[in-house]
N, C-alpha and C positions, 0 to 999 in steps of 0.2 A: 603478371609480369615475372619472368624468370630472373634469377640473379644476374645472368649475362645481359639482360635488357635494362637493368636499373642504371640510372645516370651515374657517371663517374666524376667525382669532384676532386680537384687538386687545390688545396688550401694552404697558403703560407701563413706563418706566424700563429701556430696553434697551441703554443704552450699556455697561454692565459687569455683572458678577455674575450673579445668578439670572435677571434679565430677559433678558440677552443669551443665556445658555445655553438658556433656554426658547425664545426666538425661533429660534435656530439649530436646535434639535431639532425644532421644529414644521416648519420649512422643509425640513430634511433628510429628514423623514418624508413629504414630499409635500404638506403642508398649505399654506395661504395665511395670511399674517399682515401686519397693519399693525404695523410695528416703529417704536415711537416713542421719542424721546429729546429732551432739551432742545437738544442739538447733533446734528442728524440726520446730519452727516458722520461721526459715530462709528459709525453703523450702515450706512453706504453700501456697505460691503463685502458685507453680507448680501444687499442688493438686486442687487449685481453678480453674485453667485454664483447667485441663484435667480430672476432675471428678474422677470416680471410676477406671480409668486406672492408677492413681497415688496414691500411699500409702505413706504418710509421716510418718516416724518413728524415735523416738529418739534412737540414737546409739552412744555410746562411745565404741570403739573397744577394750578398755582395761577393759571393764566391762563384764565378762562372762555371768552374769545374763541378761544384756540387749541384748547381742548377741543372746542367746537362745530365748528370748521373741520376738525379731525383726524377726528372721528367722521363728519362729512358726506363727507369725501374717501374714507374707508375704505368707507362704505356705497355711494358712487358707483362706486368701483373694483371692489368685490367683490359688490355687491348686498345684502350683509347683514353682520352681525357675529354669529357663533355663540358665541364664547367671549371674554369680557372678563377680562383678568388685570390687576388693580390691584396692580402691583408697586412702583411708584415710592415711595421713602421713604428716610429716613436716620436716624441716631442722634445723640444729644446727651448729653454727660457733664457732670454737675453734681450735687452734693448738692441737695436740694430748696431749701434756704435760699440756695444759691449760684446758683440759676437766674436767668437774665436774662429779663425779660418779653418783650422783642422776639424773642429766640431761641425762647422757648417757644411764642409765638404763630405764628412761622414754621414751627416743627415741626408744630404742629397743622394749619396751612394745607396742608402737603404730605401728611402721613401720614393725616389724617382728612378734612378738607374737600376736598382734591384727589380723594381716593378717592370721596367722595360725589358730587362734581360730574361726574366721568367716568361713574360708574354711572348717574346721572340722565340723562345725555346718550345713553347706549346703551339704556336700558330701553325707551323707546317702540318701537324697532324690534323688540326681543325680544317685547314684549307683543303687538304686531301679528301676529307669526308664531306666538305661543304656544309659543315654544321659545327656548332659550339657556342659557348657563351662566356664572355670575359667580364668578370665583376671586379672593378677597381675600387678599393676602399679609399675614398678621399676623406672629407670632413666638412662640417659646416664651415670650418676654417679654409676651405677651398673656394668659398663664395664670399666670405666677409673676413676682414682682418682686424686685429686688435693689438694693442701694445704688448710687448714682451714675447710675442710668439711670431715675430716677423719672418724668421728663417723657416719655421714650420709652415706658416702660411705660404711662403714661396714654393715649398715642395708640393703642397696640395694644390695650389693654383696651377703648377706644372702638370700634375696628374689630371686635373680637369681638362686642360688644353689638349694634352696628348690623347686623352680618352675620346674627346670629341672628334679629333682627326681620325683616330683608329676606327671609330664607329662608322664614319663615312667611307673609309677604305674597305672595311670587311663586310659591310651590309650586303653588297652584291654577291658575296661568297657564302651567304647563309649563316654568317657568324654575328652574334649579337653582343652589344657592349652595354653595361650598366655601371654608372658611377654612384657609389653609395656615400651618402653625406650624413654621418651621425653627428648629433649634438654631443652633450656631455653624458657619457655612459659610465656605469660603475665598473670600470676596468682599472688597470694599473697605469693608464696613460698619465694621469696627474699625480701618481705616486711613485712606486719603485721604478717604473720605466722611464720616468722623466729625467732628462739631463738639463743642466743649467750652467751658464757661464759663471765662473768665480769673480768675474769683473763686475764691479758695482760703481756706477758714476752717479754722484749725488744729484746732479741736475735731472736725472730720470727717476728719482725716488718716488715722486708723486704720480708717475705715469707707469712706465714699465715695472718699476720696483713694486708699486702697489698691486699691479696685476699679477706679478710673480707670486706674491703672497696669497692673493685671492685664488689663483689657479691651484696652488698646492693645497689650500684649505678645503677644496671641493672633494678631495680624495675620500672615498668611502661613502659619500653622500650624493653622488651624481644621480640625477633623476632617471637616466636611461637604464633599461634592463637588457643586458646582453642576450639573454635567452629569448626574449621577445623580439629583439632585433634580428636574431638568427632566423626566427620563423618568418619575419617580414622579408628577409632576403630570399629565403626559399620560395616564398609565395611569388615574389617578383620574377625570379628565374623561371618559375613554372607557368607564368602568364603567357597567353597567346601573343600578346604585344607588350613585351617587357618595357619598362621605362628607361630612357637614357639616364635620368637622374632619379635617385630614390633618397629623399630626406628621411632621417630616422629620429623620432622624438619631437615633442611639442616645441622644445627650445629651437631646434633646427628649423622647424616650419615657421615659427614666429619671427626669428631673426632673419631668415632668408627672405621672407615676404617683406619685411621692413627694408631690407637691402634693395629689393626690386623697386620699392617706392622711392627710396633715396636716389637711386640711379636715374630714374625717370625724371624726378624733380630737377636734378642737376643738369641732365641733358636738355630739358625744356628751358631752363633758366638761361642757358648759353647758346640756344639754338641759332639765333641770328649771327653771332660771331662764328659759330661752327660753320654755317653755310657760306659765310663770306670768304672762306678759304679756297673755294672752287674758282676756276676760270669763269669770267662772265659769259653769259649766254646771249 
């Protein structure tokens, strides 16, 4: 395979964590990648190690001008984008009642609308070639919700829904979609990247308050390995029939499986009342 034949990846949020691990793995495997970050100097070392196979680009996914420029520069440098990975995102801790409107909207701007805007910028090229793969990084929190992270869950549930719709729309065009659902990984998500509301309501101390503390305490001890996760994503993208959903980590598998059981139990328990809502036959 010549350099011009190797897949071209466009990855958002590469300064740390899963995004950086994935960019490094793609490049170390001989691939080409547009490696984006709000502060591109944080990924300059990847370009230094991998020469013209790595293209460091400034990208804040809430800036539509930067999105258009970054996609245009990647397509100009490499000729196309084969794999888009929407990885940029962060968390926010607050009971629902404690949530700040400005912070909640900013969270959606990055985790949901940023993902949509980057996807919409890349899709025309993929449609023209009738080929491509879009990988949207969701979370175990896109399948199951817990106290203190309701706003974050809301963004990831949104990513799940829009990704399913997108998958149905682009499949006839030769474009694939995979939703990645990591559990707790050893990244900055529960540490420096985490935002939280300064509002504390005593009535939530034993629920959202306790989980705030527990979430922050996981930093540096999460069971998931970003480098292994990166290899799993690369393997899924390279599969003949890639999965629509890819859980990452034992915690993700166990919690998601239990969630399925809980849903089925609840559906069955209320089946008769559910069916009673139809017009009689």
